[in-house]
Residue, then its C-alpha position, 0 to 999 in steps of 0.5 A: m456471601l459467595n459459596r465455594r463454587q462461586i469463589l473457585a469460579a471467580m478465581g479461575t476467571t481471574a487466572l485466565v485473564a492473567l494468563a491469556p488476556s489477548a485470547l480473551f479480549a481480542a482487539a476490536a476490528i477497525k471500522p472504516d468511516d467517512s474519514s477513512a480512505l483506501l488507496v489501491i496502489d498500482v495493481q496493473n498488468c505489468f506487475l502481475p504474472g506475465g508482466s514485464l515487472a511481475v511481482k511474485e504472487g502479485e495476483q493474490v492481492v486482488p481478491v483480498i483488495n476486492k473484499m476489503a474495499k467493500a468496507f470503504s466508501n472512499v477509494v482512490m486507485t493509482q497507475d504507473w503511467h510512464t512515457p516511452g524511454h522513461i529515465s527509470f528504464a534500464s534500457v535507456h542507460s547504456g550498459k545498465k541492467p534492470f535492478e542496478t542503481i544510478d545517481l540522478p539529480y533527485g537521488r538514487q534510482v533503481l533501474w527497471p525493465d520497461h513497464c507501464v508505458q502509457g496506453t499499453e495493455g501492461a499499464s491497464l489496471s487488472k481486469d479482476l479488480s472490482i471496486r465500483q465505488a472508486e472515485l479517483i485514479i491518480r496517474k504517476g510517473f508521467h514526467k519523463d525525467v523523474d520517477s514517481y513511486s508515491a501516490f503523493l509526491e514524485a521522487d524529487g520530493k517536491t512535485t505533488t500529485g494533488l492527492a493530499a489536498y484532494l483527501k483533505s478537502r474530503k475530510i479524510k483523516r486516515v488512509f489504508v494502503a494496499g497493492l504493489a509493490t510493498d517495498f516501493c510504491v506502497a511504502w513510499t505512499a505510506l511514508d508520504a501520507r504520514k508526512a502529510g499528516f494522515e493516520v496510516y495503515v498498510v494492509e500486509d496481506a493485501c500487498r506483495g513486495i519485490d525485495t531487491q537487495g533487502s528492500l522489503a525489510k528496510a521498507w517495513a522498518d522505515m514505515a514502522k519508524a514513521g508511525v505507519k501501522r501494519i495490519q491484516s485485512s482481517d483486522i478491518a470490519l467488513s460488516a455494515 
């Protein structure tokens, strides 16, 4: 038979569980396995401090990504790789300024400062990235007459990069997305990954957004609606 002290101790434990279950039973960390891939999106000089389309605090994602990447055996990186005079550049459209929008045959297009032009230093990946096991670099936006935010599809919604087929051939089932910028290339990549049938996580503290005309809030709302999971890098188990 339980004594008074044991009964009180049991009651106290029950009360604590009822009052603070999340504090007592924290969610288990996510352990990437061979069916997981990290997608590192556009961590390029043009999007970092001093770049022509610098994302505020963009440099802060680099150490987070480097640390997180150690947990992944499968890593794919992307690069914006625009032609000179790309259709997405404001400089190509008379009287237009960066961040204005226009209608193009494939839809609404934000006009950007010239950035990530093929072969330039601005298009290079950050020298501070340290992901030796990265196995593939996808270059996108190299067709002069169509933009390409997503790592999976160009902005026309039909021209593929081949990434989905590559990942499926390697039996990847879930992808973790990080990089720049949250509300454009990261979000479009995450949404297209869901359409391709992958389980998708966006690592919030490993991303930074541009946030033009409410684009950041809309991107998170769109991703949530599509079933994209929003996590922090601390949610990923880094130990072997």
